[in-house]
N, C-alpha and C positions, 0 to 999 in steps of 0.2 A: 533828851535822846535823839540820835538821830539815826534814820531808818535806811539802810542805801538800799534799793531796788534794781531788776532788771528788768528790762523793757519785755513783754508777753512774748514780740517776736522771736527774740533772740533762746529763750527759751524753750520754742516751739521749731526752731529750725532742726536742730535734729530729727525730731521727729519726724520731719516734714522730708529731711535728704531721704529721711532710710525707706520711707514709704515710694519718693519718687523712685529707690534702686529698689525695691522687690518689683513695684511697675515695669520696670524697665528688661531686670532677668524674667518677668513673667511672656511678658512681648517676646523676646528672646530667644526662649524653650519653644513658644508655638511658632516658631516662624523658623526654627529649625528644623526640618524634619528626621523624625525616628529611624535610623536605619531598617529597614525590611529583612527579618533574616533570611539567611538562603536558605533554601529547600536543602536540608541535609538526604542524600541518596547514599543505604549504605551498597560494597561493594557487592558485584554479583553473583546471586549463586554458586554453588562449585555443585556443576551438572557430570555425570558416571557416564560419561560417555566418549567416543572420539571425535564428534566432531558435533556443533549447535548453535541453530542462532535464534532472533526474536524479532522480529520485528512485524511495524506497524501496518497494515493492509493498507489502508487511505492514504497514510501521506508515505510509504514506502523509507520510515526512519527507521534503521537497525539499532535497536537499542542496547543488545547480547548478540557479541557472537566469540564463537572457539573455531580457527580450522576451519571457520567458513567455506574458504574454498578448497578444501581436499579433496581429491576425486579419491570417493568412496564405494564401492558396489551397491544399487539402489534397490536391492530387490523388487519386490512390490511397489516400491514407491514409485515406480517406472511406469505402475498404472493408473498414474495420474494426468502422465502426455498420453497416454492409447482413452483415457474418460475422456480428455481434452479435445483429441481430432474431434471424437464420434461428437462433444457439445456443439465445436464448432460448424460441422458437418448439418449437423440438425438446424442451426441457427443459419445457416446460409440457404437450407430449404433443400439441400441436397440430398436427406432422407428425411425420415419422418421416425418417429415413434411407434409409428406400428406397422413400418415395414418386415419385411418378414427375408430370415437369413436361412438359407440351409446350413447345414452341420455337415463340413466333411470328416471326412475320417483323422485326417492330419490332426484337425482340432479335437478329434474326440480324445486320441490317445496321448492327447499334449498331460505331462506328468506335472504333481506338483498339488496346490488349491487348487478345487473343481466349483462350474456352479450344478455341473453335472446332467450336462446338457446331451442328448442322443445324437449318435448319427447317423443321417439321413431325414431329422427333424427341422420343422420349420419355426423358428424362432425370433419372438418380436427384438426390435432395437429397443424398445423397454426395457422388455428382459436380459435385457444382453449385460446393457449399462451398469443396471443395478446388478446384476453376479459381476460385473466387473470389479462397479465401488464397496460392495458390501459383501460381496462371498471373497472377493479378489480369486476369482476365477481366472483360471490360467487357461483353460479351454476356450471361455469365452471371447479374451481378450484374441487369441487367436480367429477367430470367429471373424471377430467383427476386422481384422485387420485383412484378413483375406477377402471381406464383403467389401470393404472402401479403397482395395489397391490393389488385388488378386493374390497376393500373399502376403507372408510376413516382412518378408527381406525388401519389396517396395515399402510396405508399410515404412520400416524401420530407417529407411531413408527419409519416408515423408514426415519422419517422429521428429529426425536430427537438422531437418528443412527450417521446423517453424520453433527447435531449441534455436538453431543460428538467428530466426528473426525477432525470438523473443529475451536474446540475451544470453541466453544458459552458456555461459562463455567453458561453463567445465562439465559438462556433459553429452555422454555420448550414445546411444543406442544400437544396440542389434537385436532385439525384438523386443516384440509388446509384451511381453508380460512379466522379468525383470528376472527372469532365469538365468546362473550363472554365463558369463561370457566375459572372456575378457577384453573386449574392446567396449562393454557397457560399464558407463560410472558416470556418475554424479555430485554435484556438493548440495552440504546445506544452502547454501547460499542461494542455490541455481530450484531447488524443491523447495524457499518462500516464493521466490517469485515466480515459478509456474504455478503455484498453492494461488498467490494476487493473481494473476488473469482469469483462475477458474475464477476466480471469486466475484471477480470485478466484471468481466466479461458475459460469463453464460448467469448471471443469478438465476433465472428462473429454471436453471438446473438442479444448484448446489442444496436446494435440499433431500438431496438425495443420499451425497454423504453422512446425513444425522441420522439416518432411517437404522434402527437399531438391530433388525431382523428381516430377513429376504425370506421366500421361501418358492422354490423351479422346484417340479418335478417330486413333490409331496416329501419333498426335501427340506426343513428350516435350519439356516446360518445363522448364527450371530454375527452383526459388525465386532470384528477386533480391536476397533479401540475402542476401551475402557473406558477412558474420560468422558464416555456418551451419558454412561450411568451415570457414573462419579462427581459431574458436574454440571448444572444443567445450561451453562453459559457455552457449552461446548459444543458445535456442530457439522465438525469435520475433523481431517479428510480420512488419510488412510496411512495404514501401518505395513509394511513389511520383514522379513526377514528370511534371509540363507542363514546357512553356515557361515561362510564365506563371509556375509554381508553381515550376522547380528542382528539387531532386533531393533527398526527404526521405524521413527512416526512423526508424520505431521500432523498437525493439531491446527486447529480454529474458533477461538473463543470472544463473543462477542459481550458487552458490559459496558451499560449506561452511551451508548451509541459509539463506544471504541473500539473496534475490532484488530486481534493479535494474533498472528500467525507464529506456530514455533516450530523445530524442525529440532529433532532429535535423531542421530544413527550410530551403531555402533553403539547399543549400548546390549546388559547381557543378559535380560531379560524381560517377558512381557511385562512384568510390574515396573520393573527399572525403567521402560520408556512412559510408564504412564507415569509414575513417580516424577521424575526427572523433569519431563514437560509439565506436569502441574507447578512444579519451584519454579520453572522458566515464566510461564502464566499470572502463576503470583503475585511474583515480581514487577512485570511489566503494568498489571493492573494498580498495583497498591502504588509505585513513585513516579508514575507518567501518567499524562493525558493529550488527547487529539482533539484540535478543535480545528473547526471549518471555519477557514478564513474568508474566502471570495468561493464565489458558485460561478458556475459553466455561464457564461456570456453575459455579467452583471457587466452595468456602463462601470468600469476605470477613472475614466478619465474620456474627455472630445478636445484631443488636440486642433488645432489650423491645419488643414488641409490646400493645397496653391491649385489652381489648375483643373476645378474639380468643379461639378454639378451642386454641391454643399461645399462651404467653409468648412465643415468641424467633423469629424472624423471619430467617432465611436470604438475603444477601447474595451481591451478587457481579456481573459484568462480564457484558453479554449476549455478549457477543464477546472475540476472543482479542486481550490487547495488549500490543503490539510495540511495544519503543522501537530507534532509530535512533540510534546518538552516537559520537562521532570511539572511535577503538581507546584500551582503555589504561583508560579513564574511568568504565567500570561503577561502580564503589565509590561513587561521587561520586550514584546513583541513590538516593533513597528516595521512597516512597509514604507520603499521609496520606490516610484514607476522613472525607471529609465527613460525618455520616449525619444525615439529619433526624430532629431531636428528636419527643417523644411520635407515636409512629406508632400510628397507630388500626387497628383493623379494622372491615369489611371490607381486606384490600387481595390483588390478584391479579399476576398470574403475569407480569411482566415490565414493571409498575407503578415507575416510579422514583424512587425514595427517598434519593439523595444520589450525592455526585459524588467520585469515583477522579482526584486529582489526586497525579501523576507531576513531582520535580522532578530536573535532573538541579545538583547544589552548592546556588545559590540561586536557580534559575532553573527556572521552569517551564515545564516542556519538553509535557505532556501530559494531559489530562483527558478522563475519563469517565465514562459517568454510571453507579453504581450502581443496579441491580434487584433487585426483586424474584422470588425462584428459587425461586419456592411460591405458591401460594396461602394463601389464610387467611382463612375466613368467622370471622361474627362469633360470639362464645360466647353461652350461652343469658341470659336475664334475671340470675339468681344470679353470674356469670361475670361479666357486667359491670357491676354494681355495687359485687362484689368487689373489681372493679381500679380503680373509679374512688374507692375508700377507700385503698386500695394509692396510688394516683399522688398522692392529696389528701396524705398523708402523707409519702409523699417529697419531692414539690417544699417541702413546708412544713420537710420538715429539712434540707434542701440549701438554701434559705434563709438558714437559721443557720448553717451552717456553711462 
């Protein structure tokens, strides 16, 4: 009897091929990156107001807006500019908190909300600032206007000059209080920008906006911003109301290092302005984050400079660079430095030498000036001649290759 046998390698060959295919498929699976799911962001909440805006205080990015440039009566939101000018004068050393202001009959008689200062009394700048911000005192606002500018009309002119300087393109002031006037208007965007300057320019005075009560002349008045009691992260800024304007609120809150500014104008009640503001803040904190990318003064590059005392120039940004983006997309951020070619001495500290471009994926989300972080004077005659020769051959060789 004859037995036919199959060589062992022929019987193992199918198993070996199967194993090889498994290894290859596993390697391919590991080599192919798993797509990162896009962050899902719902539509912004519907807000019961004439106009609104939500902005990051550090990066300036607007997250939500509706009719943000519409010119509307600002009511007592006007006092943000009044307080800003007081803070600016304090910062410049032109006045101090202990200076006193004599209350005129005109200031004392001003109608509307009051701090309850008395005519011909001396009131400190500190108390007047508290009275403007917390009590929303029209009397305090007029007293400050008269003290700083000699009257409310010249003070309003000063307010408008600063509105132009700060880029508030849809704002006009006619008084320091916000009482109705046909030439007095502002927008949600402008109020957000003004609040950004208040927070960032004069942080030493910003704590006043979070105070819940102010007592003057034995009268204790609460801050009208209800969110100061409801949300511990809210620490400012100002409420406003007139029959013409409706109810408005400019608020700011800080959570986990991220600060947002919200503005609602033309809501129907005190409660409505608080609720609508809370919607905006909750949306922003839930779906966005702010990253600090570069610090002011940090050296980002050191390009070649010709004809100077030194061969390299330290360059960076002249202010902190922050970026607000949807959560979980920070890995898509990348930056590119576009530095001017053939930099020549002399160059002064702060001179612009290029641009920092920040991209989120393929989208440009920020551009910032690159500036010289030092001054470099011209080198001596021999150094300048030597650099000219080196630059000639450098350009010649780069043209060949």
